[in-house]
C-alpha positions in Angstrom: 0.0 0.0 0.0 2.8 2.4 0.8 4.7 1.8 -2.4 2.0 3.1 -4.8 1.7 6.3 -2.6 5.4 6.8 -2.6 5.6 6.3 -6.3 2.9 9.0 -6.8 4.7 11.4 -4.5 8.0 10.9 -6.3 6.4 11.4 -9.7 4.6 14.5 -8.5 7.9 16.1 -7.3 9.6 15.1 -10.6 6.9 16.7 -12.6 7.5 20.2 -11.1 9.9 22.4 -13.1 13.0 23.1 -11.1 15.0 26.4 -11.2 18.8 26.3 -11.3 18.8 27.0 -7.6 17.0 23.7 -7.0 13.6 25.2 -5.9 10.4 24.5 -7.8 9.3 27.1 -10.2 5.9 28.6 -9.3 3.7 29.1 -12.3 2.7 32.7 -12.9 -0.6 34.1 -14.1 -1.3 37.7 -14.9 -4.6 39.4 -14.2 -5.3 42.5 -16.3 -7.9 45.0 -15.5 -8.8 48.1 -17.6 -11.8 50.4 -17.6 -13.5 48.0 -20.1 -11.9 44.6 -19.8 -10.8 41.9 -17.4 -8.7 38.8 -18.0 -6.4 36.2 -16.5 -3.6 35.1 -18.9 -0.8 32.6 -18.7 2.8 33.1 -19.6 2.0 32.8 -23.3 -0.4 35.7 -23.1 -3.6 33.6 -23.8 -6.6 33.6 -21.6 -6.5 30.9 -19.0 -9.3 28.2 -19.3 -8.0 25.1 -17.6 -5.2 24.7 -15.0 -3.7 21.9 -12.9 -3.8 22.1 -9.1 -0.7 23.9 -7.9 0.6 27.0 -6.1 0.4 30.0 -8.5 1.8 33.5 -8.4 -0.8 36.1 -9.6 0.5 39.4 -10.9 -2.6 41.7 -10.8 -2.3 44.7 -13.0 -5.3 46.9 -12.1 -5.0 49.9 -14.5 -8.2 51.7 -13.6 -9.8 53.5 -10.6 -13.3 52.5 -11.9 -13.0 48.7 -11.7 -11.2 46.1 -9.5 -10.1 42.5 -9.7 -11.9 40.0 -7.5 -11.0 36.2 -7.6 -13.3 33.7 -5.9 -12.9 29.9 -5.8 -13.1 26.7 -3.8 -11.8 26.5 -0.2 -12.9 30.0 0.6 -10.5 31.7 -1.9 -11.6 35.4 -2.0 -9.0 37.9 -3.1 -9.6 41.4 -4.5 -8.1 44.8 -5.2 -9.8 48.0 -4.2 -12.0 49.8 -6.7 -10.6 53.4 -6.3 -6.9 52.3 -6.7 -4.7 51.8 -9.7 -2.3 49.1 -8.5 0.0 46.2 -9.3 0.0 43.5 -6.6 1.4 40.0 -6.3 -0.6 37.2 -4.7 0.3 33.6 -4.1 -2.5 31.1 -3.9 -2.9 27.3 -4.1 -5.5 26.6 -6.7 -7.4 23.3 -5.9 -9.8 21.5 -8.3 -13.0 23.4 -8.9 -14.5 26.4 -10.7 -13.0 29.9 -10.3 -14.6 33.2 -11.1 -12.9 36.5 -11.5 -14.8 39.8 -11.9 -15.1 43.5 -11.3 -17.3 44.3 -8.4 -18.5 47.5 -10.2 -19.5 46.0 -13.6 -21.3 42.6 -13.7 -20.5 42.2 -17.4 -16.7 42.2 -16.7 -16.1 38.6 -15.6 -14.4 35.4 -16.5 -14.0 31.8 -15.4 -11.5 29.0 -15.4 -11.4 25.5 -14.1 -8.8 23.6 -12.1 -8.9 19.9 -12.7 -6.9 16.9 -11.7 -7.2 15.4 -15.2 -4.1 15.6 -17.3 -4.1 18.3 -19.9 -5.1 17.2 -23.4 -2.2 16.2 -25.7 
């Protein structure tokens, strides 16, 4: 019983990208907020749709005083910037499997979603 669990743990560690310093690389997502749009994009600049469970670094670039960035998800995840502030902030969060919503609290039409799944990404 212990051997299969150990094998999964070893494979999980081996699957993490490792920096030259020997520490795992934390995936980075960028949240962009303007007066008329909101999005979460990956390193390649495309909108995030599906992610794997992991610790993520969010760089939130809120470029307007009229909107904000508000991320809500499983496990009580609830992070936001303030509406009257233009800001760039960095957050770290563990994203577990489930549905995530990001939005502006001032404009119900400015919103997006992504899912975190345990299933391997399509080939």
